[in-house]
Backbone as numpy.savetxt, mean C-alpha at the origin, in Angstrom:
# Nx Ny Nz CAx CAy CAz Cx Cy Cz
-22.28 -13.75 0.95 -21.18 -13.48 2.38 -21.36 -11.99 1.70
-21.83 -11.38 3.32 -22.26 -9.80 3.56 -20.97 -9.42 4.18
-19.89 -8.36 3.92 -19.25 -7.73 4.42 -19.64 -6.05 5.21
-19.11 -6.20 6.53 -19.33 -4.72 6.76 -18.26 -3.84 6.89
-18.23 -3.01 6.39 -16.97 -2.22 6.60 -16.80 -1.28 7.26
-16.49 -1.03 8.69 -16.50 -0.35 9.72 -15.62 1.36 9.88
-14.58 0.95 8.46 -13.25 1.77 8.41 -12.93 1.71 6.58
-12.75 2.14 6.03 -12.20 1.88 4.47 -11.60 3.68 4.08
-10.57 3.63 3.28 -10.04 4.47 2.72 -9.70 4.95 1.14
-9.93 5.63 0.63 -10.70 5.96 -0.94 -9.17 6.61 -0.90
-8.61 5.83 -1.75 -6.73 6.60 -2.18 -6.15 6.20 -3.56
-5.48 6.83 -4.17 -4.52 6.65 -4.88 -3.46 4.95 -5.03
-3.62 4.07 -5.88 -3.05 2.88 -5.87 -1.59 3.02 -6.52
-0.34 2.84 -6.27 0.51 2.43 -7.63 1.05 1.02 -7.44
1.96 0.75 -8.38 2.67 -0.82 -8.19 3.80 -0.92 -7.98
4.18 -2.02 -7.05 5.72 -2.00 -7.02 5.84 -3.56 -7.18
7.23 -3.77 -7.05 7.65 -5.05 -7.04 7.76 -5.92 -8.21
7.65 -4.79 -9.51 7.20 -5.39 -11.03 8.90 -5.79 -11.63
9.13 -6.59 -12.32 10.41 -6.26 -12.75 10.88 -5.14 -14.01
11.83 -4.62 -13.44 12.41 -3.63 -13.71 12.07 -2.31 -12.65
11.70 -2.40 -11.46 11.84 -1.53 -10.50 12.55 -0.94 -10.06
12.86 0.20 -10.25 14.01 1.03 -9.96 14.04 1.67 -8.43
12.78 1.93 -7.90 12.58 1.89 -6.48 12.18 1.08 -5.40
12.57 -0.16 -6.15 12.56 -1.37 -5.34 13.50 -1.61 -3.89
12.57 -1.23 -2.74 13.48 -1.69 -1.69 14.30 -2.60 -1.27
14.32 -3.17 0.48 15.12 -4.40 0.65 14.20 -5.54 0.60
14.27 -6.33 1.60 13.82 -7.19 1.77 11.97 -6.92 2.32
11.16 -7.39 1.96 9.73 -7.10 2.41 9.59 -7.83 3.75
9.33 -7.00 5.19 9.36 -7.49 6.35 8.42 -8.80 6.73
7.30 -8.71 6.16 6.60 -9.65 6.38 6.75 -11.17 5.91
7.31 -10.77 4.67 8.04 -11.77 3.82 9.09 -12.78 4.18
9.85 -11.83 4.70 11.11 -12.17 4.93 12.14 -11.93 3.75
11.83 -11.72 2.52 12.74 -11.73 1.27 12.03 -10.69 0.44
12.74 -10.29 -1.13 12.36 -9.47 -2.30 10.85 -9.62 -2.07
10.58 -8.77 -2.76 8.78 -9.08 -3.77 9.18 -9.06 -4.82
8.14 -10.32 -5.54 8.25 -10.98 -6.43 7.13 -10.43 -7.24
7.14 -10.41 -8.37 5.43 -10.31 -9.20 5.04 -10.86 -8.63
5.01 -12.37 -8.62 3.95 -13.32 -8.49 3.24 -13.46 -7.41
3.70 -12.25 -6.03 3.30 -12.25 -5.05 2.01 -11.58 -4.86
1.45 -12.02 -3.71 -0.04 -11.70 -3.38 -0.02 -10.31 -2.61
0.16 -9.78 -2.58 0.35 -8.24 -1.11 0.27 -6.84 -1.72
0.29 -6.06 -0.62 0.14 -4.71 -0.61 1.21 -4.11 0.09
1.35 -2.59 -0.02 2.23 -1.96 0.77 1.78 -0.86 1.50
1.28 -0.78 2.97 0.34 0.11 3.52 1.32 1.31 4.61
1.45 1.92 4.63 2.43 2.93 5.73 1.66 2.44 6.91
0.30 2.45 7.35 -0.14 2.70 8.88 -0.74 1.43 9.29
-1.53 0.33 8.19 -1.81 -1.24 8.73 -0.87 -1.78 9.35
-1.27 -2.47 10.32 -0.37 -3.82 10.85 0.15 -4.64 9.55
1.42 -5.07 9.52 1.83 -5.71 8.84 0.99 -7.41 8.87
0.67 -7.90 8.25 -0.21 -9.56 7.58 -1.51 -8.83 8.15
-2.02 -7.82 8.31 -3.63 -7.38 8.28 -4.03 -8.30 6.97
-5.35 -8.65 6.96 -6.20 -8.98 5.26 -6.72 -7.78 5.02
-6.96 -7.49 3.91 -7.66 -6.40 3.38 -8.31 -6.52 2.26
-9.45 -5.92 1.90 -10.14 -6.16 0.68 -9.95 -4.56 -0.28
-9.76 -5.01 -1.22 -9.16 -3.74 -2.18 -10.35 -3.41 -3.30
-10.94 -2.64 -3.82 -12.06 -2.85 -4.46 -11.51 -1.32 -5.96
-11.18 -2.00 -6.69 -11.82 -1.16 -7.95 -12.56 -0.29 -8.17
-13.18 1.05 -7.97 -14.41 1.88 -7.92 -14.34 2.10 -9.77
-13.51 1.99 -10.62 -14.08 2.31 -12.05 -14.83 1.11 -12.55
-14.23 -0.03 -11.73 -14.90 -1.46 -12.71 -15.35 -2.55 -12.03
-15.60 -2.34 -10.59 -15.97 -2.77 -9.40 -15.57 -4.67 -9.00
-14.30 -4.16 -9.58 -13.70 -5.57 -9.22 -12.81 -5.47 -8.14
-12.62 -6.87 -6.97 -12.40 -7.16 -5.84 -11.16 -7.51 -5.77
-10.36 -7.96 -4.77 -9.39 -8.81 -4.50 -9.39 -8.94 -2.76
-8.73 -10.06 -2.40 -8.60 -9.80 -0.65 -6.84 -10.38 -0.62
-6.39 -9.49 -0.31 -4.31 -10.10 -0.17 -4.16 -9.60 1.16
-2.81 -9.44 1.91 -1.97 -9.08 2.63 -1.64 -8.47 3.00
-1.30 -6.92 4.02 -0.26 -5.96 3.51 1.36 -6.65 4.41
1.88 -6.80 3.30 3.44 -7.54 3.12 4.62 -6.34 3.46
4.55 -5.10 3.07 5.17 -4.18 3.09 4.78 -2.98 3.36
5.66 -1.93 3.51 5.64 -0.36 3.91 5.59 0.24 2.80
5.05 1.64 2.85 4.68 2.21 1.67 3.93 2.41 1.31
3.78 3.62 -0.14 4.66 3.63 -0.63 4.96 5.24 -0.22
6.20 5.42 -0.51 7.33 6.83 0.06 7.07 7.96 -0.99
6.18 7.84 -1.96 6.65 8.88 -2.83 5.82 10.20 -2.43
6.19 10.82 -2.24 5.65 12.43 -1.29 5.87 13.94 -2.36
4.97 14.93 -2.29 4.77 15.94 -2.83 5.44 16.94 -1.73
6.59 17.68 -2.58 6.60 19.03 -1.68 5.75 20.10 -1.69
6.13 21.04 -1.25 5.04 22.47 -1.41 5.19 22.87 -2.75
6.16 22.71 -3.65 6.23 22.86 -5.20 5.91 22.05 -5.72
5.51 21.25 -5.49 4.61 20.24 -6.53 5.92 18.97 -6.97
6.93 19.17 -6.29 8.14 17.96 -6.85 7.90 16.66 -6.47
8.14 15.72 -7.19 7.53 14.63 -6.11 9.50 14.21 -5.66
9.49 13.17 -4.30 10.61 13.32 -3.69 10.17 12.08 -2.81
11.67 11.42 -2.40 11.36 10.27 -1.60 11.18 10.78 -0.29
9.80 10.18 0.38 9.81 10.35 1.41 9.65 9.30 2.89
10.70 8.51 2.51 11.25 7.33 3.59 11.59 7.80 4.51
13.05 8.88 4.34 13.56 9.35 5.47 13.02 10.09 6.41
11.66 11.27 5.88 10.91 11.37 7.08 9.84 10.61 7.26
9.17 9.40 6.81 8.53 8.08 7.65 9.43 7.33 8.60
10.33 7.16 8.37 11.37 6.81 9.56 11.67 7.64 10.64
11.92 8.96 10.51 11.98 9.67 11.58 10.88 9.77 12.69
9.94 10.26 11.76 8.69 9.83 12.62 8.57 8.58 13.13
8.44 7.83 12.99 8.53 6.51 13.42 9.11 5.77 14.20
10.56 6.60 14.58 11.30 6.65 15.37 10.75 7.29 16.81
10.51 8.72 16.41 9.76 9.54 17.50 8.57 9.21 17.68
7.73 8.24 17.43 6.42 7.87 18.09 5.75 8.80 17.58
5.70 9.49 16.44 5.05 10.53 16.10 4.02 10.38 14.90
3.09 10.93 14.81 1.82 10.49 13.83 2.46 10.69 12.62
2.02 9.48 11.80 2.58 9.69 10.01 1.41 10.64 9.47
1.62 11.72 8.97 1.28 12.72 7.99 0.07 11.85 7.15
-1.51 12.25 7.20 -2.07 11.57 5.69 -2.29 12.22 4.50
-2.04 13.40 4.63 -1.79 14.18 3.32 -0.79 14.44 2.69
-0.33 14.69 1.11 0.96 15.04 1.10 1.76 13.71 0.17
1.34 12.50 0.63 1.80 11.15 -0.43 1.53 11.16 -1.28
1.68 10.43 -2.35 1.93 10.00 -3.97 0.04 9.49 -3.80
0.43 8.59 -3.17 -1.06 7.32 -2.51 -0.83 6.64 -1.72
-1.53 6.04 -1.21 -1.76 5.26 0.54 -1.51 3.59 -0.02
-1.40 3.19 -1.34 -1.03 1.83 -1.48 -0.40 1.21 -2.71
0.64 0.74 -2.34 1.14 0.17 -3.23 0.96 -1.64 -3.36
0.62 -1.92 -4.97 -0.11 -3.27 -5.29 1.38 -4.09 -5.94
1.41 -5.59 -5.27 2.53 -6.27 -6.32 1.33 -6.49 -7.88
2.01 -6.62 -8.89 1.71 -6.70 -9.85 0.61 -8.26 -10.17
0.36 -8.90 -9.25 -0.54 -9.86 -9.58 -1.88 -9.42 -8.49
-1.71 -8.49 -7.68 -2.96 -7.78 -7.24 -3.72 -6.57 -8.17
-2.65 -6.02 -8.74 -2.67 -5.18 -9.88 -3.83 -5.71 -11.08
-3.35 -6.92 -11.65 -3.96 -7.43 -12.67 -5.48 -8.17 -12.07
-5.44 -8.43 -11.15 -6.59 -8.86 -10.29 -7.72 -8.23 -10.23
-7.13 -6.65 -10.26 -8.40 -5.55 -10.13 -8.71 -5.03 -11.64
-7.94 -5.05 -12.59 -7.54 -4.62 -13.57 -7.35 -3.00 -13.69
-6.59 -3.08 -13.14 -5.95 -1.27 -12.28 -5.15 -1.00 -13.45
-4.83 0.45 -13.48 -4.21 1.25 -14.80 -3.14 1.23 -14.47
-2.59 1.01 -12.85 -1.21 1.48 -12.31 -1.26 2.81 -11.54
-2.43 3.68 -11.67 -2.23 4.53 -11.20 -3.51 5.28 -11.02
-4.40 4.87 -9.86 -6.23 5.27 -10.41 -6.65 5.10 -8.70
-7.26 5.94 -8.24 -8.23 5.40 -6.95 -8.33 3.96 -6.78
-8.18 3.23 -5.38 -8.53 2.01 -4.62 -9.70 2.46 -3.66
-10.14 1.74 -3.13 -11.06 1.71 -1.70 -10.44 0.47 -0.93
-9.79 0.89 -0.10 -8.81 -0.28 0.94 -9.58 -0.09 1.90
-10.30 -1.81 2.50 -10.94 -1.94 3.71 -10.37 -3.26 4.30
-9.71 -2.83 5.48 -9.23 -4.13 6.41 -10.37 -4.93 6.24
-9.79 -6.14 6.71 -11.39 -7.18 6.67 -10.74 -8.27 7.84
-9.31 -8.18 8.61 -8.91 -8.69 9.35 -7.75 -7.88 10.27
-7.59 -7.07 10.63 -6.44 -6.56 11.20 -6.19 -6.98 11.91
-4.64 -7.02 12.29 -3.73 -7.93 12.68 -3.59 -7.24 13.87
-3.75 -7.91 15.16 -3.26 -7.09 16.41 -1.65 -6.85 16.43
-1.52 -5.26 16.99 -0.15 -5.24 17.16 0.34 -5.66 18.63
1.85 -5.77 19.13 2.21 -6.01 20.39 2.32 -4.81 21.12
């Protein structure tokens, strides 16, 4: 099978939804429940919920297909280099229908433990994110 990738993003990926996740949020909008370690999905700030995505680990060439099930990651870097929660900024910009800044975030993708294992990902390293079937928004 040949994949034609017209849009892709290379960025850092982190893990969420694991046992003991201190930053676990509420219910994942696409699932309608909390994220479990066995779920196959990612959190992305801008791709529509339910979009199918191809993830590639450039370090080892492993790939996996998954869906966008949540929003995030929301770790943000201040001008002084300190980490803080960027969720309030994200919500304020979404409500005002303003563009979400692409720079300054800790990463662009949060992966469930199942996706991280499939990619043999170390927990914080670059991945290539390529939408393969974007979901149409209303």
